[in-house]
N, C-alpha and C positions, 0 to 999 in steps of 0.2 A: 441751372443756377437759379435760385430764388432769392429775392430780396426781402422776403418776409411780408406777412400781413396780407390783407386783401384790400382792394380799392374799388373805385367806381362803383359798381352794383354789387359788391361783395364777392367777385370772383377771385380766386387766388392769382397771384403773379405766375406768369409763364416763365420758361427757361430764361429769357432775356429780362426778366423782371418787369414785364409789361402787365399793366392791369388796365381793363377797359374803363374809359371815361363814361359816365352816365349818358352823355349826349351821343355816344356811339352805340349804345346798348338798348334802344328802343324807347327812350323818353320822347314822347310826342310834343306838339306844340302846347299842350296843356299841362305838361309835367307828369303825365300819367304813365306808369311803368308796368301795366298789367297785361302786356302782350296783346293788346287788341287795338284794332283800327276802328274808328267811329263807324258804328252800324254793323260790325261783324261779330261773330261769336269768339269764344275763347280760342286762343291759338291752338291749344292742344286738341280741339276738336275738329281742326281743319288740317289740310295738307298743302297749304300755301307755302311757297319759298319766300322767305324774308331775308334780303341780303344785298349786298353790293357786289357788282361784276366789274372787275379791272381787266382791261385789255393789256396785252403784253406780246412780245415776240415769242415767248414760250410760257404759256398759261400754266401747265403743271408745275414747271420749275418755280414760277412766282408763287404758286400755292404752297410748295414746299417750304419756301422761305418764310412765308407768314405762319404755317403750322409750327415751325421752329421758333420763330420770334414769340409767338403768343402761348406755345404750349398746347395748341389745339391738335386736332386730328384732320388728316386729309380724308373726307368722308366719302368722297366719289372722285374718280379720275379716268380720263380717257386721253387719247393722244393730243387733243386741242383744248380740253376743258377739265378744271378740277375745282372742288369745293372744299373749303376748310371751314370747320365748325368747333365750338366749344363742346364740352361733354353734355351740357343740357340741351343743345341743339335749338336754342332760341333763335339765333340769328347767324347768317353764314357769310363768308367772304369767298366769293368765286373768282377764278381767274381763267380767261380764255385767251387763246392764241389768235391774234389779229396781225397779219403781215403788214397791214398799212398803219399800225400803231407807231405814233411819234411821241417821245416822252415830252411832257411839258417843260417849259423854261420857267425857273422859279429863282428870284422874283420875276415878275412878268416883264417882257421886254418887246416893244413894238408889235410886230405882226407874227411874232414866233407863237408856236402852240402854247395856248394859256392852260394853266391848271384849272381843272374842273372840280376837283375835290382833293381833300387830304384827310388822312386818318389821325387821330389823336389817341395816345396811349399814356395812361398815367404810370409813372415809376417811383420807386421810393429812393433810388440811388441813381441820379442822372449819369455821372461818369461811367459807372459800371454798366448801365443799361446801354449807352451809347456804345460802349467798347463791345459788348456782347452783339449788339445789332451789326457792327462792322465787321465782326468775325463771320457773321452769317451772310455777308455780302452787301450790306447797306454802305452808303456813301455819305458823309457828313457835308451838308450844304455850306458853301463859303459864307454866305450872309446868314447871321443868327440874330433874329430880332429882340430876343429877351434872354435874361440870365438863367431863368427857371425852365426854359424850353430849348430843345435841340431840334432843329430841322435836319432830317436826312432824307435820302433817296433809296427806295428799294431797288433791286437789281434791274427792274424794268424802267426805272426813272420816276416813278410816282413820289411825290413828296409825302412824308409822314412826320409827325411830331412825337417826340417823347418829352414829357413834362413831369415836374415834381408836383405830387399831390400835397394837399394841406396837411 
């Protein structure tokens, strides 16, 4: 299911209508989006890995969730580790099995496991995108801080936000 158009950095919406936000797509502290780190060569000339790794009770299952949500492909998978990436292969989201993983509590509560990061995804139709994410296994958070943003938890409990683009 597509919600039409493209957003973030011009990538099309995935099946759940999710579009990458520029902040999640390689915009550095200087607002540069050329795929380079200060002092490095062009991304295409190197074979470095650029991405985020999420721990989960079942890494490959979480990778399949994000592949479906984003309309990306599982580019590599093993029994405990899988990588998901867009067709252009600029950045990746990896998921690894970690038996010690504890999902964060959000909003933060005392000594409970704190959220260390969250992912933001721009959508053009918030209710439809939320419903699509829930069909894939996401849970809607009880607390919702803004009208144009919905906080959800992926199947492993990592918080992520769907938000309306401008």
